[in-house]
N, CA, C and O atoms as a printed pandas DataFrame, in Angstrom:
     atom_number atom_name residue_name chain_id  residue_number  x_coord  y_coord  z_coord
0              1         N          UNK        A               1  -59.137   -5.248  -15.438
1              2        CA          UNK        A               1  -58.896   -5.470  -16.321
2              3         C          UNK        A               1  -57.564   -5.253  -17.090
3              4         O          UNK        A               1  -57.513   -4.218  -17.754
4              5         N          UNK        A               2  -56.217   -6.264  -17.106
5              6        CA          UNK        A               2  -55.107   -5.621  -17.342
6              7         C          UNK        A               2  -55.108   -5.453  -18.693
7              8         O          UNK        A               2  -55.900   -5.952  -19.493
8              9         N          UNK        A               3  -53.944   -4.540  -18.976
9             10        CA          UNK        A               3  -53.713   -4.118  -20.236
10            11         C          UNK        A               3  -52.444   -3.699  -20.391
11            12         O          UNK        A               3  -51.816   -3.190  -19.463
12            13         N          UNK        A               4  -51.851   -3.917  -21.836
13            14        CA          UNK        A               4  -50.478   -3.597  -22.071
14            15         C          UNK        A               4  -50.273   -2.511  -22.862
15            16         O          UNK        A               4  -50.686   -2.791  -23.987
16            17         N          UNK        A               5  -49.795   -1.307  -22.815
17            18        CA          UNK        A               5  -49.804   -0.113  -22.609
18            19         C          UNK        A               5  -48.824    0.655  -23.384
19            20         O          UNK        A               5  -47.692    0.658  -22.898
20            21         N          UNK        A               6  -48.955    1.161  -24.233
21            22        CA          UNK        A               6  -47.973    1.882  -24.987
22            23         C          UNK        A               6  -48.828    3.344  -25.943
23            24         O          UNK        A               6  -50.044    3.523  -26.012
24            25         N          UNK        A               7  -47.945    4.042  -26.457
25            26        CA          UNK        A               7  -48.170    5.161  -27.119
26            27         C          UNK        A               7  -48.148    4.456  -28.857
27            28         O          UNK        A               7  -47.135    3.899  -29.281
28            29         N          UNK        A               8  -49.360    4.596  -29.662
29            30        CA          UNK        A               8  -49.051    4.349  -31.244
30            31         C          UNK        A               8  -48.710    4.975  -32.509
31            32         O          UNK        A               8  -49.102    4.656  -33.631
32            33         N          UNK        A               9  -47.674    6.209  -32.061
33            34        CA          UNK        A               9  -46.546    6.707  -32.492
34            35         C          UNK        A               9  -44.880    6.066  -31.685
35            36         O          UNK        A               9  -44.490    6.006  -30.519
36            37         N          UNK        A              10  -44.237    5.660  -33.098
37            38        CA          UNK        A              10  -42.659    5.141  -32.404
38            39         C          UNK        A              10  -41.854    6.246  -31.563
39            40         O          UNK        A              10  -41.253    6.017  -30.514
40            41         N          UNK        A              11  -42.009    8.224  -32.600
41            42        CA          UNK        A              11  -41.706    8.828  -31.429
42            43         C          UNK        A              11  -41.982    9.287  -30.061
43            44         O          UNK        A              11  -41.500   10.342  -29.649
44            45         N          UNK        A              12  -42.597    8.677  -29.475
45            46        CA          UNK        A              12  -43.079    8.872  -28.067
46            47         C          UNK        A              12  -42.776    7.889  -26.876
47            48         O          UNK        A              12  -43.551    6.945  -26.721
48            49         N          UNK        A              13  -41.899    8.012  -26.174
49            50        CA          UNK        A              13  -41.232    7.340  -25.941
50            51         C          UNK        A              13  -41.286    7.290  -24.225
51            52         O          UNK        A              13  -40.650    6.454  -23.583
52            53         N          UNK        A              14  -41.834    7.944  -23.834
53            54        CA          UNK        A              14  -42.023    8.073  -22.514
54            55         C          UNK        A              14  -42.744    7.699  -21.261
55            56         O          UNK        A              14  -43.656    8.262  -20.657
56            57         N          UNK        A              15  -41.912    6.305  -20.976
57            58        CA          UNK        A              15  -42.473    5.425  -20.351
58            59         C          UNK        A              15  -42.377    6.121  -18.884
59            60         O          UNK        A              15  -43.553    6.177  -18.526
60            61         N          UNK        A              16  -41.847    6.488  -18.208
61            62        CA          UNK        A              16  -41.542    7.711  -17.406
62            63         C          UNK        A              16  -43.302    8.005  -17.086
63            64         O          UNK        A              16  -43.992    7.531  -16.183
64            65         N          UNK        A              17  -43.542    8.599  -17.769
65            66        CA          UNK        A              17  -44.508    9.567  -17.673
66            67         C          UNK        A              17  -45.975    8.324  -17.690
67            68         O          UNK        A              17  -46.750    8.909  -16.933
68            69         N          UNK        A              18  -46.580    7.237  -18.050
69            70        CA          UNK        A              18  -47.001    6.012  -17.945
70            71         C          UNK        A              18  -46.835    5.126  -17.045
71            72         O          UNK        A              18  -47.808    4.447  -16.715
72            73         N          UNK        A              19  -45.390    4.890  -16.348
73            74        CA          UNK        A              19  -45.125    5.025  -14.883
74            75         C          UNK        A              19  -45.324    5.672  -13.779
75            76         O          UNK        A              19  -45.769    5.117  -12.774
76            77         N          UNK        A              20  -45.104    6.573  -13.819
77            78        CA          UNK        A              20  -44.877    7.992  -12.596
78            79         C          UNK        A              20  -46.438    8.429  -12.927
79            80         O          UNK        A              20  -46.967    8.838  -11.894
80            81         N          UNK        A              21  -47.213    8.458  -13.915
81            82        CA          UNK        A              21  -48.264    9.447  -13.985
82            83         C          UNK        A              21  -49.414    8.702  -13.968
83            84         O          UNK        A              21  -50.415    9.068  -13.352
84            85         N          UNK        A              22  -49.346    7.651  -14.617
85            86        CA          UNK        A              22  -50.564    6.415  -15.247
86            87         C          UNK        A              22  -50.052    5.702  -14.529
87            88         O          UNK        A              22  -50.666    4.741  -14.992
88            89         N          UNK        A              23  -49.233    5.097  -13.499
89            90        CA          UNK        A              23  -49.519    3.914  -12.539
90            91         C          UNK        A              23  -49.157    2.486  -13.384
91            92         O          UNK        A              23  -49.533    1.419  -12.900
92            93         N          UNK        A              24  -48.306    2.515  -14.852
93            94        CA          UNK        A              24  -48.091    1.028  -15.484
94            95         C          UNK        A              24  -46.744    0.724  -14.813
95            96         O          UNK        A              24  -45.797    1.251  -14.229
96            97         N          UNK        A              25  -47.137   -0.213  -15.163
97            98        CA          UNK        A              25  -45.602   -1.158  -14.299
98            99         C          UNK        A              25  -45.138   -2.185  -15.645
99           100         O          UNK        A              25  -45.756   -2.850  -16.476
100          101         N          UNK        A              26  -43.435   -1.854  -15.294
101          102        CA          UNK        A              26  -42.991   -3.410  -16.128
102          103         C          UNK        A              26  -43.414   -5.426  -15.703
103          104         O          UNK        A              26  -43.652   -6.216  -14.789
104          105         N          UNK        A              27  -43.315   -5.345  -16.579
105          106        CA          UNK        A              27  -44.019   -7.057  -16.943
106          107         C          UNK        A              27  -42.979   -7.730  -17.617
107          108         O          UNK        A              27  -42.699   -7.382  -18.764
108          109         N          UNK        A              28  -42.087   -9.069  -16.808
109          110        CA          UNK        A              28  -41.625   -9.592  -17.987
110          111         C          UNK        A              28  -42.130  -10.112  -19.117
111          112         O          UNK        A              28  -43.309  -10.223  -18.779
112          113         N          UNK        A              29  -42.044  -10.704  -20.756
113          114        CA          UNK        A              29  -42.448  -11.581  -21.025
114          115         C          UNK        A              29  -42.388  -12.962  -21.075
115          116         O          UNK        A              29  -43.320  -13.766  -21.025
116          117         N          UNK        A              30  -41.357  -13.132  -21.164
117          118        CA          UNK        A              30  -40.964  -14.613  -20.626
118          119         C          UNK        A              30  -40.245  -14.543  -21.689
119          120         O          UNK        A              30  -39.383  -13.832  -21.173
120          121         N          UNK        A              31  -39.768  -14.724  -23.050
121          122        CA          UNK        A              31  -39.388  -14.416  -23.835
122          123         C          UNK        A              31  -37.985  -13.917  -23.627
123          124         O          UNK        A              31  -37.679  -12.814  -23.174
124          125         N          UNK        A              32  -37.035  -15.034  -24.082
125          126        CA          UNK        A              32  -35.987  -15.129  -23.683
126          127         C          UNK        A              32  -34.390  -14.018  -24.947
127          128         O          UNK        A              32  -33.469  -13.201  -24.933
128          129         N          UNK        A              33  -35.558  -15.325  -26.100
129          130        CA          UNK        A              33  -35.026  -14.954  -27.086
130          131         C          UNK        A              33  -34.796  -13.572  -28.400
131          132         O          UNK        A              33  -33.881  -13.162  -29.115
132          133         N          UNK        A              34  -36.718  -13.133  -28.051
133          134        CA          UNK        A              34  -37.125  -12.294  -29.491
134          135         C          UNK        A              34  -37.696  -11.350  -28.890
135          136         O          UNK        A              34  -38.784  -11.645  -28.396
136          137         N          UNK        A              35  -37.277  -10.121  -28.733
137          138        CA          UNK        A              35  -38.379   -8.106  -27.801
138          139         C          UNK        A              35  -39.161   -8.728  -28.353
139          140         O          UNK        A              35  -39.172   -9.462  -29.341
140          141         N          UNK        A              36  -40.316   -8.156  -27.154
141          142        CA          UNK        A              36  -40.352   -7.467  -26.094
142          143         C          UNK        A              36  -39.244   -8.592  -24.988
143          144         O          UNK        A              36  -38.840   -9.749  -25.101
144          145         N          UNK        A              37  -39.090   -7.593  -24.036
145          146        CA          UNK        A              37  -38.296   -8.437  -23.152
146          147         C          UNK        A              37  -39.556   -7.965  -22.127
147          148         O          UNK        A              37  -40.099   -8.978  -21.685
148          149         N          UNK        A              38  -40.070   -6.944  -21.709
149          150        CA          UNK        A              38  -40.674   -6.437  -20.762
150          151         C          UNK        A              38  -41.513   -5.604  -21.768
151          152         O          UNK        A              38  -41.247   -5.093  -22.856
152          153         N          UNK        A              39  -42.776   -5.669  -20.890
153          154        CA          UNK        A              39  -43.859   -4.354  -21.941
154          155         C          UNK        A              39  -44.184   -3.812  -20.570
155          156         O          UNK        A              39  -43.787   -4.116  -19.445
156          157         N          UNK        A              40  -45.561   -2.354  -21.305
157          158        CA          UNK        A              40  -45.872   -2.162  -19.415
158          159         C          UNK        A              40  -47.275   -2.021  -19.692
159          160         O          UNK        A              40  -47.885   -1.559  -20.656
160          161         N          UNK        A              41  -47.762   -2.718  -18.219
161          162        CA          UNK        A              41  -48.573   -2.865  -18.350
162          163         C          UNK        A              41  -49.811   -2.228  -17.155
163          164         O          UNK        A              41  -49.509   -2.321  -15.966
164          165         N          UNK        A              42  -50.905   -1.722  -17.454
165          166        CA          UNK        A              42  -51.374   -1.354  -16.476
166          167         C          UNK        A              42  -52.861   -1.891  -16.192
167          168         O          UNK        A              42  -53.205   -2.766  -16.988
168          169         N          UNK        A              43  -53.810   -1.546  -15.222
169          170        CA          UNK        A              43  -55.308   -1.790  -14.485
170          171         C          UNK        A              43  -56.471   -0.986  -14.828
171          172         O          UNK        A              43  -57.049   -0.530  -13.842
172          173         N          UNK        A              44  -56.758   -0.816  -15.476
173          174        CA          UNK        A              44  -58.425   -0.270  -15.984
174          175         C          UNK        A              44  -59.424   -1.082  -15.556
175          176         O          UNK        A              44  -59.825   -2.218  -15.810
176          177         N          UNK        A              45  -59.848    0.218  -14.511
177          178        CA          UNK        A              45  -61.229   -0.778  -13.634
178          179         C          UNK        A              45  -62.211   -0.602  -14.339
179          180         O          UNK        A              45  -63.116   -1.396  -14.085
180          181         N          UNK        A              46  -62.516    0.432  -15.483
181          182        CA          UNK        A              46  -63.718    0.517  -16.405
182          183         C          UNK        A              46  -63.474    1.727  -16.873
183          184         O          UNK        A              46  -62.583    2.387  -16.338
184          185         N          UNK        A              47  -64.302    2.320  -18.090
185          186        CA          UNK        A              47  -64.294    3.484  -18.600
186          187         C          UNK        A              47  -64.411    4.247  -18.283
187          188         O          UNK        A              47  -64.733    4.683  -19.389
188          189         N          UNK        A              48  -64.502    5.228  -17.568
189          190        CA          UNK        A              48  -64.496    6.226  -16.463
190          191         C          UNK        A              48  -62.580    6.159  -16.118
191          192         O          UNK        A              48  -61.837    6.967  -16.676
192          193         N          UNK        A              49  -62.156    5.323  -15.362
193          194        CA          UNK        A              49  -60.650    5.123  -15.453
194          195         C          UNK        A              49  -59.877    5.022  -17.180
195          196         O          UNK        A              49  -58.882    5.669  -17.508
196          197         N          UNK        A              50  -60.283    4.505  -17.666
197          198        CA          UNK        A              50  -59.852    5.208  -18.889
198          199         C          UNK        A              50  -59.547    6.485  -19.633
199          200         O          UNK        A              50  -58.535    6.850  -20.232
200          201         N          UNK        A              51  -61.279    7.332  -19.316
201          202        CA          UNK        A              51  -61.288    8.340  -20.058
202          203         C          UNK        A              51  -60.120    9.426  -19.063
203          204         O          UNK        A              51  -59.241   10.243  -19.339
204          205         N          UNK        A              52  -60.827    8.772  -17.612
205          206        CA          UNK        A              52  -59.101    9.385  -16.566
206          207         C          UNK        A              52  -57.437    9.890  -17.097
207          208         O          UNK        A              52  -56.525   10.708  -16.975
208          209         N          UNK        A              53  -57.928    8.667  -17.758
209          210        CA          UNK        A              53  -55.806    7.990  -18.418
210          211         C          UNK        A              53  -56.093    8.984  -19.236
211          212         O          UNK        A              53  -55.483   10.046  -19.111
212          213         N          UNK        A              54  -56.876    8.856  -20.026
213          214        CA          UNK        A              54  -56.381    9.692  -21.268
214          215         C          UNK        A              54  -57.062   11.015  -21.419
215          216         O          UNK        A              54  -57.575   11.408  -22.467
216          217         N          UNK        A              55  -57.022   11.772  -20.113
217          218        CA          UNK        A              55  -57.479   13.104  -19.716
218          219         C          UNK        A              55  -55.967   13.546  -18.848
219          220         O          UNK        A              55  -55.725   14.649  -18.357
220          221         N          UNK        A              56  -55.123   12.392  -18.841
221          222        CA          UNK        A              56  -54.139   13.056  -18.409
222          223         C          UNK        A              56  -52.938   13.002  -19.585
223          224         O          UNK        A              56  -51.812   13.489  -19.492
224          225         N          UNK        A              57  -53.541   12.229  -20.775
225          226        CA          UNK        A              57  -52.837   11.889  -21.162
226          227         C          UNK        A              57  -52.506   13.514  -22.332
227          228         O          UNK        A              57  -51.381   13.819  -22.726
228          229         N          UNK        A              58  -53.837   14.335  -22.676
229          230        CA          UNK        A              58  -54.067   15.175  -22.850
230          231         C          UNK        A              58  -53.749   16.673  -22.290
231          232         O          UNK        A              58  -53.528   17.747  -22.851
232          233         N          UNK        A              59  -53.816   16.312  -21.102
233          234        CA          UNK        A              59  -52.683   17.621  -20.122
234          235         C          UNK        A              59  -51.815   18.053  -20.233
235          236         O          UNK        A              59  -51.298   19.170  -20.198
236          237         N          UNK        A              60  -51.399   16.236  -20.524
237          238        CA          UNK        A              60  -49.462   15.961  -20.671
238          239         C          UNK        A              60  -49.069   16.726  -22.111
239          240         O          UNK        A              60  -48.355   17.727  -22.164
240          241         N          UNK        A              61  -49.562   16.182  -23.054
241          242        CA          UNK        A              61  -49.433   16.074  -24.593
242          243         C          UNK        A              61  -50.515   17.810  -24.956
243          244         O          UNK        A              61  -50.465   18.001  -26.171
244          245         N          UNK        A              62  -51.091   18.585  -24.472
245          246        CA          UNK        A              62  -51.072   19.435  -24.969
246          247         C          UNK        A              62  -52.371   19.078  -26.077
247          248         O          UNK        A              62  -52.400   19.991  -26.902
248          249         N          UNK        A              63  -53.332   18.162  -26.328
249          250        CA          UNK        A              63  -53.425   17.270  -27.336
250          251         C          UNK        A              63  -55.032   17.077  -27.305
251          252         O          UNK        A              63  -55.577   17.773  -26.448
252          253         N          UNK        A              64  -55.797   16.352  -27.992
253          254        CA          UNK        A              64  -56.798   15.120  -27.638
254          255         C          UNK        A              64  -56.869   14.108  -28.480
255          256         O          UNK        A              64  -57.181   13.851  -29.643
256          257         N          UNK        A              65  -56.348   13.458  -27.196
257          258        CA          UNK        A              65  -56.021   11.824  -27.174
258          259         C          UNK        A              65  -57.218   10.889  -27.640
259          260         O          UNK        A              65  -58.372   11.189  -27.332
260          261         N          UNK        A              66  -57.004   10.033  -28.203
261          262        CA          UNK        A              66  -57.685    8.256  -28.180
262          263         C          UNK        A              66  -56.536    7.488  -27.885
263          264         O          UNK        A              66  -55.325    7.422  -28.093
264          265         N          UNK        A              67  -57.780    6.762  -27.116
265          266        CA          UNK        A              67  -57.151    4.385  -27.309
266          267         C          UNK        A              67  -57.759    3.639  -28.354
267          268         O          UNK        A              67  -58.917    3.407  -28.702
268          269         N          UNK        A              68  -56.996    3.436  -28.617
269          270        CA          UNK        A              68  -57.209    2.065  -29.425
270          271         C          UNK        A              68  -56.920    1.285  -29.206
271          272         O          UNK        A              68  -55.823    1.019  -29.697
272          273         N          UNK        A              69  -57.558    0.189  -28.304
273          274        CA          UNK        A              69  -57.807   -0.796  -27.621
274          275         C          UNK        A              69  -58.010   -2.601  -28.701
275          276         O          UNK        A              69  -58.629   -2.858  -29.734
276          277         N          UNK        A              70  -57.388   -3.211  -28.041
277          278        CA          UNK        A              70  -57.188   -4.415  -28.781
278          279         C          UNK        A              70  -57.189   -5.731  -27.621
279          280         O          UNK        A              70  -56.311   -5.911  -26.777
280          281         N          UNK        A              71  -58.496   -6.635  -27.841
281          282        CA          UNK        A              71  -58.487   -7.745  -26.859
282          283         C          UNK        A              71  -58.034   -9.010  -26.481
283          284         O          UNK        A              71  -58.182   -9.728  -25.492
284          285         N          UNK        A              72  -57.226   -9.108  -27.930
285          286        CA          UNK        A              72  -56.973   -9.970  -28.690
286          287         C          UNK        A              72  -55.041  -10.088  -28.781
287          288         O          UNK        A              72  -54.534  -11.022  -29.402
288          289         N          UNK        A              73  -54.414   -9.323  -28.280
289          290        CA          UNK        A              73  -54.118   -9.674  -26.465
290          291         C          UNK        A              73  -54.368   -8.218  -26.343
291          292         O          UNK        A              73  -54.020   -7.357  -27.151
292          293         N          UNK        A              74  -55.189   -8.005  -24.933
293          294        CA          UNK        A              74  -55.477   -7.018  -24.279
294          295         C          UNK        A              74  -54.569   -6.192  -24.666
295          296         O          UNK        A              74  -53.602   -6.836  -25.074
296          297         N          UNK        A              75  -54.390   -4.962  -24.744
297          298        CA          UNK        A              75  -53.265   -4.077  -25.367
298          299         C          UNK        A              75  -54.477   -2.155  -25.619
299          300         O          UNK        A              75  -55.549   -1.845  -26.137
300          301         N          UNK        A              76  -53.392   -1.484  -24.885
301          302        CA          UNK        A              76  -54.324   -0.371  -25.170
302          303         C          UNK        A              76  -53.385    1.014  -25.525
303          304         O          UNK        A              76  -53.017    1.791  -24.644
304          305         N          UNK        A              77  -52.957    1.238  -27.465
305          306        CA          UNK        A              77  -52.019    2.437  -28.099
306          307         C          UNK        A              77  -52.557    3.628  -27.536
307          308         O          UNK        A              77  -53.596    3.483  -26.894
308          309         N          UNK        A              78  -52.253    4.362  -27.598
309          310        CA          UNK        A              78  -52.995    5.669  -27.458
310          311         C          UNK        A              78  -52.175    6.334  -28.223
311          312         O          UNK        A              78  -50.951    6.210  -28.278
312          313         N          UNK        A              79  -53.132    7.335  -29.061
313          314        CA          UNK        A              79  -52.901    7.763  -30.238
314          315         C          UNK        A              79  -52.946    9.238  -29.949
315          316         O          UNK        A              79  -53.831    9.648  -29.198
316          317         N          UNK        A              80  -52.027   10.122  -30.503
317          318        CA          UNK        A              80  -51.806   11.966  -30.273
318          319         C          UNK        A              80  -52.421   11.809  -31.461
319          320         O          UNK        A              80  -52.712   12.794  -32.140
């Protein structure tokens, strides 16, 4: 399933980490009047894959993270 992905805290904007390490990619929102004009999306295969994603986040930030997941619209916010 495809999810928009981002950090839940505004002081973490490491888009390169989301793209290079986690495999996220930019997708246009179709809005040309109001931001965001692009969002980062990621495909999550199953809960094991989500666990692997969080493990990579924990390794980078030396913390224990969690995922806040919404299905309306499909979004993952990484909480550090």
